[in-house]
All heavy atoms as an XYZ file, in Angstrom:
997
protein
N      22.150    192.781     47.403
C      23.056    192.237     48.382
C      23.897    191.167     47.718
O      23.336    190.279     46.968
C      22.279    191.634     49.523
C      23.020    190.922     50.581
S      23.825    191.949     51.828
C      22.491    192.808     52.589
N      25.157    191.198     47.872
C      26.085    190.206     47.368
C      26.121    188.985     48.309
O      26.239    189.188     49.510
C      27.516    190.795     47.183
O      27.444    191.893     46.320
C      28.417    189.810     46.647
N      26.063    187.834     47.719
C      26.149    186.611     48.549
C      27.616    186.309     48.887
O      28.492    186.745     48.152
N      27.788    185.654     50.013
C      29.163    185.331     50.418
C      29.209    183.808     50.674
O      28.400    183.194     51.319
C      29.506    185.989     51.748
C      29.521    187.526     51.716
C      29.694    188.144     53.124
C      30.660    188.030     50.826
N      30.271    183.174     50.038
C      30.545    181.797     50.233
C      31.978    181.588     50.641
O      32.880    182.132     50.014
C      30.235    181.019     48.922
C      30.665    179.530     48.836
C      29.904    178.714     49.937
C      30.355    178.983     47.514
N      32.168    180.860     51.703
C      33.538    180.605     52.219
C      33.811    179.105     51.988
O      33.102    178.247     52.501
C      33.582    180.970     53.694
C      34.858    180.702     54.471
C      36.045    181.297     53.761
C      34.725    181.221     55.910
N      34.850    178.802     51.257
C      35.287    177.439     50.975
C      36.699    177.318     51.507
O      37.630    178.042     51.033
C      35.270    177.103     49.485
C      33.848    177.344     48.906
C      35.724    175.690     49.255
C      33.790    177.163     47.368
N      36.944    176.410     52.478
C      38.238    176.255     53.100
C      38.385    174.861     53.617
O      37.502    174.101     53.779
C      38.417    177.281     54.246
N      39.659    174.493     53.848
C      39.998    173.233     54.496
C      39.229    173.102     55.813
O      39.215    174.042     56.618
C      41.454    173.028     54.693
C      42.237    172.970     53.417
N      42.767    174.066     52.753
C      42.588    171.903     52.629
C      43.381    173.678     51.648
N      43.269    172.373     51.578
N      38.663    171.913     56.090
C      37.968    171.709     57.328
C      38.937    171.738     58.503
O      40.082    171.311     58.383
C      37.288    170.291     57.262
N      38.501    172.340     59.582
C      37.236    172.986     59.904
C      37.256    174.511     59.783
O      36.498    175.184     60.464
C      37.060    172.538     61.327
C      38.480    172.647     61.963
C      39.403    172.154     60.784
N      38.188    175.027     58.989
C      38.384    176.493     58.926
C      37.164    177.222     58.500
O      36.805    178.315     59.090
C      39.552    176.879     58.033
C      39.940    178.346     58.021
C      40.234    178.872     59.387
C      41.097    178.565     57.048
N      36.406    176.779     57.502
C      35.234    177.503     57.042
C      34.185    177.654     58.162
O      33.728    178.735     58.419
C      34.650    176.823     55.763
N      33.940    176.537     58.819
C      32.979    176.613     59.962
C      33.454    177.459     61.130
O      32.692    178.174     61.743
C      32.653    175.192     60.455
O      31.964    174.458     59.432
N      34.789    177.355     61.360
C      35.329    178.135     62.471
C      35.256    179.651     62.138
O      34.863    180.442     63.041
C      36.772    177.765     62.733
N      35.491    180.045     60.917
C      35.363    181.466     60.539
C      33.925    181.924     60.541
O      33.652    183.026     60.957
C      35.987    181.691     59.165
C      37.554    181.694     59.165
C      38.046    181.755     57.760
C      38.127    182.862     59.955
N      32.994    181.026     60.213
C      31.580    181.404     60.318
C      31.228    181.606     61.814
O      30.474    182.522     62.105
C      30.680    180.311     59.750
C      29.211    180.693     59.943
C      28.342    180.162     58.870
C      26.888    180.724     59.107
N      26.059    180.674     57.970
N      31.760    180.811     62.686
C      31.489    180.998     64.148
C      32.054    182.314     64.626
O      31.397    183.010     65.368
C      32.138    179.853     64.960
N      33.217    182.745     64.069
C      33.733    184.064     64.411
C      32.838    185.139     63.869
O      32.524    186.164     64.591
C      35.181    184.238     63.851
C      35.671    185.660     63.918
C      36.155    183.269     64.536
N      32.313    184.943     62.683
C      31.410    185.935     62.116
C      30.123    186.065     62.937
O      29.645    187.120     63.170
C      31.089    185.608     60.638
N      29.605    184.892     63.327
C      28.354    184.915     64.158
C      28.564    185.535     65.471
O      27.639    186.172     65.988
C      27.849    183.474     64.288
C      27.342    182.859     62.999
C      27.049    181.361     63.057
O      27.620    180.675     63.935
O      26.257    180.906     62.250
N      29.714    185.372     66.061
C      30.052    185.961     67.365
C      30.095    187.497     67.242
O      29.615    188.247     68.090
C      31.362    185.415     67.831
C      31.860    186.060     69.079
N      31.306    185.810     70.351
C      32.825    187.043     69.311
C      31.951    186.523     71.285
N      32.862    187.296     70.644
N      30.784    187.984     66.164
C      31.004    189.421     66.005
C      29.880    190.156     65.363
O      29.527    191.277     65.722
C      32.284    189.646     65.275
O      33.301    188.798     65.863
C      32.722    191.069     65.356
N      29.327    189.573     64.278
C      28.272    190.268     63.534
C      27.122    189.269     63.290
O      26.863    188.814     62.198
C      28.820    190.653     62.096
C      29.901    191.676     62.171
C      31.229    191.371     61.966
C      29.589    193.003     62.425
C      32.194    192.316     62.035
C      30.573    194.019     62.529
C      31.898    193.623     62.315
N      26.403    188.974     64.378
C      25.328    187.936     64.283
C      24.219    188.319     63.241
O      23.672    187.434     62.627
C      24.782    187.865     65.693
C      25.219    189.104     66.422
C      26.504    189.562     65.724
N      23.955    189.563     63.059
C      22.923    189.987     62.165
C      23.323    189.865     60.720
O      22.531    189.812     59.797
C      22.461    191.444     62.458
C      23.605    192.446     62.359
N      24.561    192.499     63.345
C      23.907    193.342     61.447
C      25.437    193.492     62.995
N      25.058    193.986     61.850
N      24.667    189.799     60.441
C      25.172    189.706     59.034
C      25.602    188.263     58.693
O      25.617    187.865     57.526
C      26.381    190.624     58.882
S      26.089    192.342     59.081
N      25.939    187.488     59.706
C      26.529    186.203     59.418
C      25.559    185.215     58.707
O      26.019    184.246     58.123
C      27.024    185.550     60.703
N      24.305    185.441     58.809
C      23.318    184.572     58.194
C      23.468    184.526     56.659
O      23.057    183.584     56.038
C      21.905    184.906     58.594
O      21.644    186.216     58.151
N      24.054    185.594     56.107
C      24.240    185.626     54.639
C      25.468    184.859     54.196
O      25.703    184.739     53.008
C      24.342    187.066     54.151
C      25.592    187.736     54.606
C      25.541    189.267     54.483
O      24.494    189.848     54.404
N      26.676    189.879     54.457
N      26.216    184.313     55.123
C      27.457    183.626     54.782
C      27.163    182.077     54.721
O      26.761    181.534     55.668
C      28.518    183.905     55.846
C      29.872    183.174     55.775
C      30.582    183.569     54.497
C      30.688    183.477     57.009
N      27.471    181.523     53.546
C      27.398    180.071     53.383
C      28.843    179.556     53.467
O      29.782    180.236     53.058
C      26.830    179.682     52.042
O      25.551    180.203     51.849
N      28.993    178.312     54.042
C      30.319    177.808     54.207
C      30.386    176.342     53.680
O      29.398    175.644     53.724
C      30.813    177.813     55.669
C      30.906    179.301     56.176
C      29.979    177.017     56.605
N      31.572    176.000     53.245
C      31.845    174.681     52.773
C      33.204    174.226     53.309
O      34.240    174.821     52.924
C      31.870    174.621     51.249
C      32.198    173.282     50.571
C      31.357    172.084     51.091
C      32.086    173.395     49.101
N      33.209    173.292     54.254
C      34.444    172.746     54.795
C      34.906    171.598     53.892
O      34.136    170.636     53.649
C      34.204    172.162     56.200
C      34.187    173.226     57.279
O      35.170    174.042     57.284
O      33.261    173.287     58.071
N      36.073    171.689     53.376
C      36.619    170.740     52.454
C      37.385    169.711     53.265
O      38.379    170.038     53.923
C      37.514    171.376     51.404
C      38.142    170.354     50.459
C      36.717    172.450     50.642
N      36.949    168.437     53.176
C      37.607    167.372     53.888
C      38.589    166.602     52.973
O      38.514    166.788     51.746
C      36.585    166.376     54.432
O      35.784    165.851     53.365
C      35.671    167.055     55.467
N      39.461    165.759     53.534
C      40.457    165.095     52.771
C      39.894    164.165     51.721
O      40.561    163.845     50.736
C      41.436    164.325     53.704
O      40.683    163.442     54.490
C      42.180    165.317     54.553
N      38.648    163.678     51.924
C      38.112    162.698     50.980
C      37.355    163.417     49.843
O      36.841    162.756     48.953
C      37.140    161.774     51.719
C      35.942    162.470     52.325
O      36.097    163.639     52.753
O      34.885    161.824     52.478
N      37.323    164.745     49.788
C      36.611    165.442     48.727
C      37.523    165.790     47.566
O      38.619    166.291     47.793
C      35.969    166.719     49.321
C      34.869    166.470     50.304
S      34.343    167.970     51.137
C      33.471    168.808     49.822
N      37.059    165.578     46.361
C      37.830    165.940     45.176
C      37.422    167.397     44.794
O      36.440    167.936     45.321
C      37.505    165.024     44.010
O      36.144    165.215     43.573
N      38.187    167.951     43.930
C      37.877    169.321     43.415
C      36.461    169.280     42.755
O      35.716    170.253     42.881
C      38.926    169.792     42.467
N      36.141    168.219     42.092
C      34.786    168.118     41.438
C      33.693    168.131     42.548
O      32.673    168.733     42.315
C      34.722    166.832     40.617
C      35.541    166.829     39.399
O      35.857    167.994     38.924
O      35.885    165.782     38.836
N      33.919    167.388     43.624
C      32.936    167.368     44.775
C      32.798    168.786     45.319
O      31.636    169.220     45.567
C      33.429    166.424     45.900
C      33.481    164.964     45.526
O      32.755    164.575     44.584
O      34.302    164.276     46.157
N      33.857    169.460     45.533
C      33.824    170.799     46.063
C      33.094    171.738     45.174
O      32.224    172.509     45.556
C      35.264    171.333     46.415
C      35.192    172.751     46.935
C      35.938    170.409     47.459
N      33.400    171.658     43.836
C      32.734    172.479     42.902
C      31.248    172.232     42.918
O      30.416    173.205     42.906
C      33.340    172.253     41.505
C      32.610    173.077     40.414
C      33.082    172.703     38.989
O      33.898    171.770     38.864
O      32.515    173.320     38.079
N      30.840    171.026     42.902
C      29.410    170.619     42.860
C      28.707    171.166     44.125
O      27.633    171.734     44.008
C      29.261    169.097     42.730
C      27.834    168.621     42.721
C      27.747    167.101     42.638
O      28.708    166.375     42.912
N      26.566    166.590     42.234
N      29.321    171.027     45.291
C      28.698    171.439     46.520
C      28.634    173.023     46.527
O      27.712    173.618     47.052
C      29.411    170.947     47.687
C      29.156    169.413     47.841
C      29.939    168.832     49.038
N      29.873    167.353     48.997
C      30.229    166.644     50.030
N      30.690    167.165     51.107
N      30.192    165.318     49.930
N      29.695    173.609     46.073
C      29.770    175.091     45.946
C      28.673    175.647     45.075
O      27.967    176.603     45.418
N      28.463    175.011     43.915
C      27.407    175.443     43.020
C      26.065    175.334     43.676
O      25.168    176.226     43.536
C      27.433    174.633     41.739
C      28.521    175.016     40.763
C      28.255    174.502     39.386
N      29.489    174.642     38.609
C      29.914    175.799     38.104
N      29.235    176.857     38.320
N      31.026    175.869     37.449
N      25.865    174.222     44.413
C      24.573    174.022     45.093
C      24.321    175.102     46.153
O      23.220    175.661     46.285
C      24.544    172.649     45.721
N      25.385    175.477     46.895
C      25.249    176.510     47.905
C      24.944    177.888     47.285
O      24.171    178.649     47.815
C      26.523    176.547     48.755
C      26.707    175.408     49.751
C      28.088    175.485     50.368
C      25.630    175.470     50.816
N      25.573    178.174     46.151
C      25.346    179.428     45.461
C      23.889    179.491     44.994
O      23.170    180.500     45.168
C      26.333    179.621     44.291
C      27.722    179.920     44.832
C      25.832    180.691     43.346
C      28.796    179.955     43.750
N      23.415    178.393     44.405
C      21.975    178.378     43.920
C      21.007    178.529     45.110
O      20.037    179.201     45.033
C      21.742    177.103     43.157
C      22.373    177.012     41.732
C      22.160    175.652     41.114
C      21.766    178.089     40.849
N      21.320    177.808     46.141
C      20.461    177.797     47.372
C      20.351    179.210     47.967
O      19.293    179.637     48.388
C      21.052    176.811     48.397
C      20.189    176.712     49.638
C      20.832    175.726     50.636
O      21.941    175.303     50.465
N      20.057    175.430     51.658
N      21.476    179.964     47.924
C      21.424    181.288     48.536
C      20.691    182.263     47.667
O      20.090    183.244     48.155
C      22.886    181.752     48.755
N      20.640    182.056     46.362
C      19.824    182.840     45.449
C      20.293    184.279     45.215
O      19.473    185.124     44.763
N      21.574    184.598     45.376
C      22.089    185.939     45.081
C      22.543    186.007     43.664
O      23.067    185.060     43.112
C      23.295    186.224     46.015
C      22.915    186.298     47.446
N      22.339    187.395     48.011
C      23.067    185.388     48.429
C      22.126    187.170     49.317
N      22.554    185.929     49.562
N      22.333    187.175     43.018
C      22.833    187.362     41.659
C      24.287    187.411     41.590
O      24.924    186.859     40.683
C      22.213    188.664     41.091
C      22.635    188.879     39.645
C      22.016    190.130     39.048
O      21.016    190.642     39.528
O      22.626    190.657     38.062
N      24.925    188.066     42.548
C      26.366    188.198     42.667
C      26.863    187.520     43.900
O      26.225    187.584     44.935
C      26.852    189.640     42.668
C      26.517    190.353     41.375
O      26.593    189.717     40.310
O      26.228    191.606     41.460
N      28.050    186.838     43.774
C      28.626    186.089     44.905
C      30.112    186.268     44.988
O      30.803    186.201     43.929
C      28.326    184.569     44.786
C      28.942    183.743     45.897
C      26.794    184.303     44.675
N      30.587    186.517     46.152
C      32.039    186.622     46.472
C      32.337    185.300     47.175
O      31.775    184.983     48.236
C      32.381    187.787     47.345
C      33.851    187.887     47.818
C      34.768    187.847     46.592
C      34.071    189.132     48.642
N      33.298    184.543     46.587
C      33.724    183.252     47.182
C      35.147    183.572     47.816
O      36.063    184.027     47.144
C      33.854    182.189     46.174
C      34.300    180.880     46.812
C      32.524    181.917     45.433
N      35.261    183.271     49.090
C      36.482    183.462     49.850
C      37.072    182.065     50.038
O      36.320    181.105     50.400
C      36.238    184.106     51.145
C      35.521    185.454     51.150
C      35.283    185.936     52.587
C      36.343    186.487     50.377
N      38.327    181.900     49.772
C      38.993    180.615     49.994
C      40.255    180.837     50.845
O      40.731    181.981     51.016
C      39.435    179.941     48.658
O      40.496    180.641     48.058
C      38.219    179.823     47.755
N      40.761    179.725     51.381
C      41.922    179.873     52.320
C      43.243    179.998     51.584
O      43.959    180.993     51.731
C      41.916    178.762     53.342
C      41.818    177.360     52.766
O      41.710    177.197     51.518
O      41.848    176.392     53.574
N      43.648    179.053     50.787
C      44.961    178.999     50.183
C      44.894    178.942     48.684
O      44.329    177.939     48.114
C      45.754    177.800     50.727
C      47.198    177.795     50.106
C      45.867    177.859     52.247
N      45.445    179.917     48.001
C      45.466    179.916     46.539
C      46.275    178.699     46.044
O      47.312    178.402     46.559
C      46.055    181.189     46.004
C      46.100    181.234     44.485
C      44.949    181.549     43.771
C      47.235    180.882     43.791
C      44.891    181.583     42.393
C      47.191    180.886     42.379
C      46.051    181.245     41.716
O      46.043    181.232     40.329
N      45.645    178.015     45.094
C      46.284    176.811     44.475
C      45.929    175.491     45.168
O      46.256    174.461     44.653
N      45.285    175.528     46.324
C      44.855    174.320     46.936
C      43.487    173.917     46.489
O      42.791    174.672     45.716
C      44.869    174.536     48.546
N      42.970    172.762     46.858
C      41.719    172.250     46.340
C      40.555    173.229     46.571
O      39.776    173.426     45.601
C      41.371    170.886     47.046
O      42.421    169.950     46.678
C      40.076    170.357     46.519
N      40.345    173.840     47.717
C      39.219    174.795     47.866
C      39.298    175.909     46.802
O      38.291    176.273     46.215
C      39.354    175.334     49.275
C      40.033    174.225     50.032
C      41.027    173.654     49.031
N      40.470    176.475     46.623
C      40.633    177.614     45.717
C      40.462    177.138     44.243
O      39.847    177.810     43.430
C      42.080    178.186     45.926
O      42.278    179.195     44.946
N      41.067    175.980     43.944
C      40.934    175.464     42.591
C      39.502    175.221     42.195
O      39.066    175.476     41.096
C      41.791    174.185     42.391
C      43.276    174.475     42.488
O      43.739    175.611     42.268
N      44.087    173.470     42.792
N      38.789    174.577     43.102
C      37.330    174.322     42.890
C      36.562    175.638     42.752
O      35.655    175.798     41.907
C      36.773    173.430     43.993
N      36.891    176.597     43.594
C      36.196    177.861     43.603
C      36.453    178.606     42.266
O      35.555    179.285     41.737
C      36.658    178.761     44.756
N      37.646    178.471     41.665
C      37.936    179.125     40.440
C      36.981    178.612     39.342
O      36.631    179.380     38.436
C      39.422    178.831     39.974
C      40.427    179.485     40.934
C      40.389    181.015     40.902
O      40.061    181.644     39.938
N      40.782    181.630     42.028
N      36.549    177.372     39.441
C      35.614    176.833     38.459
C      34.218    177.427     38.616
O      33.430    177.353     37.698
C      35.532    175.301     38.625
C      36.811    174.564     38.336
C      36.525    173.111     38.494
N      37.728    172.336     38.701
C      37.713    170.986     38.886
N      36.566    170.393     38.977
N      38.866    170.336     38.997
N      33.909    177.993     39.810
C      32.658    178.634     40.085
C      32.556    180.015     39.428
O      31.503    180.542     39.176
C      32.339    178.688     41.538
C      32.371    177.369     42.307
C      32.250    177.674     43.774
C      31.215    176.487     41.776
N      33.736    180.680     39.278
C      33.752    182.009     38.707
C      33.188    181.975     37.294
O      33.342    181.023     36.536
C      35.143    182.537     38.692
N      32.430    183.053     36.936
C      31.844    183.050     35.622
C      32.359    184.218     34.775
O      32.851    185.200     35.272
C      30.278    183.068     35.696
C      29.707    184.297     36.372
O      30.468    185.119     36.814
O      28.505    184.406     36.475
N      32.193    184.059     33.491
C      32.760    185.102     32.557
C      32.005    186.436     32.693
O      32.542    187.469     32.369
C      32.633    184.548     31.125
N      30.828    186.407     33.151
C      30.025    187.630     33.319
C      30.405    188.419     34.623
O      29.979    189.502     34.776
C      28.486    187.338     33.390
C      27.952    186.751     32.119
C      28.253    185.265     31.942
O      28.376    184.551     32.879
N      28.401    184.853     30.700
N      31.223    187.834     35.432
C      31.667    188.520     36.627
C      30.728    188.483     37.810
O      30.815    189.285     38.713
N      29.758    187.557     37.791
C      28.778    187.467     38.834
C      29.291    186.627     40.028
O      28.763    186.753     41.119
C      27.439    186.844     38.355
C      26.729    187.740     37.435
N      26.115    188.897     37.822
C      26.516    187.629     36.092
C      25.557    189.461     36.765
N      25.756    188.731     35.724
N      30.323    185.859     39.810
C      30.987    185.093     40.870
C      32.451    185.422     40.809
O      33.137    185.145     39.766
C      30.712    183.586     40.753
C      31.470    182.817     41.811
C      29.210    183.268     40.765
N      32.983    185.964     41.900
C      34.359    186.327     41.937
C      35.037    185.519     43.080
O      34.340    185.215     44.071
C      34.639    187.802     42.248
C      34.050    188.715     41.145
C      34.913    188.801     39.924
N      36.269    189.128     40.137
C      36.794    190.344     40.288
N      36.026    191.396     40.186
N      38.093    190.567     40.497
N      36.285    185.192     43.008
C      37.005    184.399     43.994
C      38.172    185.167     44.546
O      39.001    185.775     43.781
C      37.522    183.068     43.369
C      38.276    182.224     44.391
C      36.362    182.285     42.817
N      38.288    185.233     45.854
C      39.391    185.910     46.560
C      39.997    184.933     47.562
O      39.320    184.436     48.407
C      38.832    187.169     47.260
C      39.810    188.094     47.919
C      40.817    188.669     46.877
C      39.054    189.278     48.556
N      41.266    184.650     47.382
C      41.962    183.681     48.251
C      42.762    184.377     49.300
O      43.090    185.540     49.266
C      42.868    182.813     47.407
O      42.145    182.050     46.499
N      43.133    183.565     50.386
C      43.880    184.083     51.470
C      43.010    184.627     52.618
O      43.383    185.576     53.290
N      41.828    184.047     52.748
C      40.872    184.616     53.719
C      41.526    184.711     55.157
O      42.297    183.862     55.573
C      39.567    183.776     53.770
C      39.799    182.403     54.379
C      38.483    184.511     54.562
N      41.179    185.788     55.796
C      41.521    185.962     57.191
C      40.368    186.692     57.833
O      39.399    187.052     57.182
C      42.887    186.710     57.408
C      42.874    188.109     56.780
O      41.861    188.740     56.546
N      44.099    188.598     56.554
N      40.429    186.881     59.186
C      39.292    187.447     59.835
C      38.988    188.824     59.372
O      37.800    189.201     59.144
C      39.413    187.347     61.403
C      38.379    188.130     62.157
C      39.489    185.886     61.834
N      39.987    189.777     59.264
C      39.589    191.078     58.736
C      38.966    191.094     57.353
O      38.041    191.872     57.101
C      40.976    191.823     58.703
C      41.751    191.135     59.751
C      41.377    189.650     59.625
N      39.450    190.230     56.477
C      38.800    190.070     55.165
C      37.321    189.707     55.301
O      36.436    190.249     54.679
C      39.533    189.074     54.296
C      38.936    188.885     52.952
S      39.501    187.384     52.056
C      41.154    187.938     51.575
N      37.092    188.694     56.128
C      35.773    188.184     56.330
C      34.850    189.290     56.897
O      33.727    189.473     56.459
C      35.780    186.984     57.244
C      34.426    186.404     57.674
C      33.639    185.968     56.390
C      34.627    185.218     58.624
N      35.324    190.008     57.915
C      34.549    191.027     58.568
C      34.219    192.156     57.562
O      33.100    192.673     57.520
C      35.225    191.668     59.753
C      35.209    190.752     60.976
C      34.435    189.526     61.123
C      35.906    190.871     62.181
N      34.690    189.001     62.312
C      35.560    189.802     63.033
C      36.791    191.826     62.645
C      36.080    189.672     64.295
C      37.283    191.692     63.986
C      36.959    190.585     64.769
N      35.198    192.562     56.731
C      34.918    193.581     55.757
C      33.822    193.120     54.745
O      32.994    193.837     54.306
C      36.179    193.933     54.909
C      37.136    194.811     55.707
C      36.790    196.300     55.417
N      37.715    197.094     56.150
C      38.775    197.724     55.594
N      38.945    197.664     54.264
N      39.562    198.463     56.310
N      33.962    191.826     54.378
C      32.950    191.257     53.425
C      31.610    191.281     53.998
O      30.606    191.617     53.317
C      33.342    189.781     53.052
O      34.662    189.760     52.499
N      31.450    190.908     55.251
C      30.164    190.949     55.940
C      29.604    192.371     56.022
O      28.418    192.582     55.767
C      30.264    190.340     57.304
C      30.493    188.839     57.373
C      30.851    188.414     58.754
C      29.312    188.046     56.845
N      30.469    193.284     56.418
C      30.007    194.647     56.628
C      29.617    195.417     55.403
O      28.858    196.349     55.381
C      31.067    195.460     57.407
S      31.300    194.836     59.100
N      30.223    195.010     54.267
C      29.946    195.744     53.013
C      29.300    194.905     51.955
O      29.323    195.238     50.762
C      31.304    196.297     52.451
C      31.840    197.400     53.360
C      32.831    197.121     54.296
C      31.366    198.689     53.284
C      33.362    198.068     55.097
C      31.876    199.674     54.152
C      32.849    199.394     55.046
O      33.310    200.322     55.858
N      28.630    193.822     52.362
C      27.952    192.923     51.379
C      26.875    193.644     50.597
O      26.392    193.146     49.607
C      27.446    191.713     52.084
N      26.360    194.803     51.086
C      25.342    195.571     50.368
C      25.890    196.306     49.150
O      25.168    196.723     48.308
C      24.709    196.553     51.324
C      25.705    197.592     51.862
N      26.539    197.347     52.877
C      25.988    198.838     51.454
C      27.289    198.388     53.152
N      26.957    199.314     52.279
N      27.195    196.370     49.064
C      27.824    197.085     47.908
C      27.903    196.164     46.718
O      27.879    194.917     46.853
C      29.254    197.542     48.310
C      29.237    198.644     49.347
C      30.584    199.255     49.533
O      31.612    198.833     48.961
O      30.655    200.217     50.358
N      28.067    196.736     45.526
C      28.260    195.923     44.332
C      29.473    195.013     44.435
O      30.443    195.340     45.190
C      28.464    196.930     43.176
C      27.899    198.225     43.734
C      28.080    198.158     45.177
N      29.472    193.874     43.697
C      30.515    192.879     43.857
C      31.880    193.426     43.659
O      32.777    193.171     44.403
C      30.231    191.754     42.838
C      31.210    190.572     42.874
C      31.312    189.961     44.248
C      30.763    189.536     41.855
N      32.133    194.261     42.628
C      33.473    194.843     42.352
C      33.936    195.574     43.563
O      35.130    195.504     43.960
C      33.442    195.668     41.099
N      33.095    196.449     44.156
C      33.470    197.224     45.328
C      33.730    196.338     46.510
O      34.665    196.602     47.297
C      32.423    198.255     45.635
N      32.928    195.277     46.670
C      33.111    194.344     47.781
C      34.428    193.607     47.704
O      35.169    193.460     48.689
C      31.950    193.369     47.823
C      31.972    192.360     48.982
C      32.015    193.057     50.307
C      30.867    191.417     48.861
N      34.792    193.220     46.507
C      36.090    192.574     46.282
C      37.206    193.502     46.721
O      38.135    193.032     47.445
C      36.265    192.160     44.839
C      37.728    191.692     44.508
C      35.296    191.010     44.443
N      37.170    194.768     46.354
C      38.161    195.700     46.775
C      38.253    195.911     48.268
O      39.292    195.887     48.845
C      37.889    197.057     46.101
C      38.943    198.099     46.279
C      40.248    197.794     45.610
O      40.257    197.062     44.667
N      41.327    198.286     46.120
N      37.076    196.089     48.897
C      37.045    196.238     50.323
C      37.594    194.985     51.086
O      38.301    195.123     51.997
C      35.651    196.567     50.798
C      35.197    197.948     50.379
C      34.158    198.400     51.422
N      33.520    199.618     51.014
C      33.836    200.779     51.547
N      34.755    200.948     52.469
N      33.174    201.920     51.158
N      37.210    193.787     50.604
C      37.654    192.603     51.248
C      39.153    192.430     51.170
O      39.832    192.098     52.122
C      36.946    191.374     50.606
N      39.686    192.736     49.960
C      41.121    192.655     49.737
C      41.893    193.639     50.656
O      42.899    193.314     51.263
C      41.429    192.904     48.297
O      42.838    192.817     48.050
N      41.346    194.863     50.704
C      41.992    195.901     51.611
C      41.928    195.418     53.029
O      42.873    195.621     53.833
C      41.308    197.224     51.425
C      41.630    197.856     50.083
C      40.796    199.104     49.833
O      39.740    199.300     50.452
N      41.271    199.936     48.915
N      40.765    194.893     53.451
C      40.629    194.425     54.835
C      41.659    193.373     55.168
O      42.252    193.375     56.276
N      41.912    192.480     54.241
C      42.817    191.407     54.481
C      44.289    191.961     54.718
O      44.967    191.554     55.641
C      42.899    190.429     53.298
N      44.662    192.876     53.834
C      46.044    193.390     53.912
C      46.207    194.380     55.056
O      47.211    194.371     55.766
C      46.493    194.034     52.615
O      45.577    195.060     52.258
C      46.563    192.988     51.515
N      45.209    195.230     55.270
C      45.331    196.201     56.330
C      45.157    195.557     57.718
O      45.569    196.114     58.711
C      44.262    197.282     56.185
C      44.488    198.146     54.954
C      43.320    199.059     54.619
O      42.247    199.038     55.257
N      43.476    199.932     53.656
N      44.593    194.322     57.759
C      44.407    193.649     59.016
C      45.683    192.896     59.495
O      45.724    192.386     60.548
N      46.697    192.845     58.651
C      47.949    192.194     58.999
C      48.929    193.289     59.442
O      49.361    194.117     58.632
C      48.520    191.380     57.851
C      49.889    190.767     58.203
C      47.576    190.329     57.391
N      49.242    193.318     60.736
C      50.064    194.340     61.299
C      51.118    193.663     62.200
O      50.805    192.875     63.054
C      49.215    195.299     62.162
C      50.087    196.379     62.800
C      48.110    195.908     61.311
N      52.317    194.061     62.021
C      53.422    193.652     62.854
C      53.567    194.605     64.011
O      53.798    195.760     63.853
C      54.769    193.588     62.062
C      56.036    193.235     62.886
C      55.883    191.807     63.466
C      57.234    193.380     62.055
N      53.358    194.043     65.193
C      53.479    194.913     66.421
C      54.987    195.164     66.642
O      55.797    194.245     66.563
C      52.887    194.177     67.625
O      51.493    194.049     67.429
N      55.301    196.375     66.967
C      56.664    196.765     67.215
C      57.022    196.333     68.674
O      56.209    196.436     69.600
C      56.862    198.309     67.066
C      56.651    198.774     65.687
C      57.655    198.167     64.708
O      58.847    198.042     65.103
O      57.314    197.863     63.568
N      58.281    195.886     68.828
C      58.743    195.544     70.181
C      59.088    196.854     70.888
O      59.528    197.823     70.307
C      60.011    194.698     70.021
C      59.796    193.292     69.552
C      61.128    192.566     69.372
C      58.919    192.444     70.499
N      58.970    196.882     72.191
C      59.363    198.043     72.946
C      60.858    198.370     72.707
O      61.676    197.416     72.590
C      59.093    197.662     74.376
C      58.153    196.535     74.325
C      58.414    195.865     73.054
N      61.176    199.603     72.641
C      62.628    199.992     72.382
C      63.502    199.646     73.579
O      64.683    199.414     73.422
C      62.710    201.447     72.026
O      62.179    202.248     73.052
N      62.923    199.646     74.739
C      63.697    199.295     75.938
C      63.614    197.771     76.219
O      62.526    197.273     76.457
C      63.147    200.112     77.117
C      63.933    199.857     78.408
O      64.784    199.006     78.493
N      63.582    200.583     79.426
N      64.733    197.073     76.204
C      64.721    195.635     76.367
C      64.049    195.215     77.686
O      63.492    194.138     77.784
C      66.164    195.196     76.349
C      66.830    196.267     75.515
C      66.067    197.587     75.828
N      64.169    196.090     78.722
C      63.519    195.756     79.986
C      62.000    195.716     79.934
O      61.335    195.119     80.786
C      63.985    196.787     81.038
N      61.418    196.369     78.917
C      59.957    196.379     78.808
C      59.418    195.202     77.967
O      58.253    195.064     77.779
C      59.550    197.720     78.088
C      59.845    198.920     78.914
O      59.867    198.800     80.103
O      59.914    200.041     78.313
N      60.317    194.339     77.497
C      59.881    193.235     76.666
C      59.371    192.077     77.454
O      59.696    191.690     78.485
C      61.006    192.706     75.748
C      61.341    193.709     74.737
C      62.385    193.194     73.813
N      62.892    194.338     72.989
C      63.933    194.324     72.279
N      64.645    193.199     72.142
N      64.333    195.343     71.531
């Protein structure tokens, strides 16, 4: 089983965990979260992230972050290892999270692919009705 760690600006990580618990209560327990507050440095986030990874005890971990280039993502990049046991995927949304939860039993490389696909396939622009009266 691949471990899941969500690192995001507060309170997004906890809010997404609540969404996960609501929808997939039997899977959400495998999700660790770290809400990054304004007083936390990238070093603080990295240290807490490492502690959560060790505490969960998974050999492989997928770390989901909210915004690439922001503190949560930058700290998460430091958690990634050369052996590929910790991978980081930024731009978390609900479909990405749900895919990650549902397929956490798959190897890390496959899970990264599924999570990424879930994120992009979950973004859909609804078409407006062709008749203006129906809008």
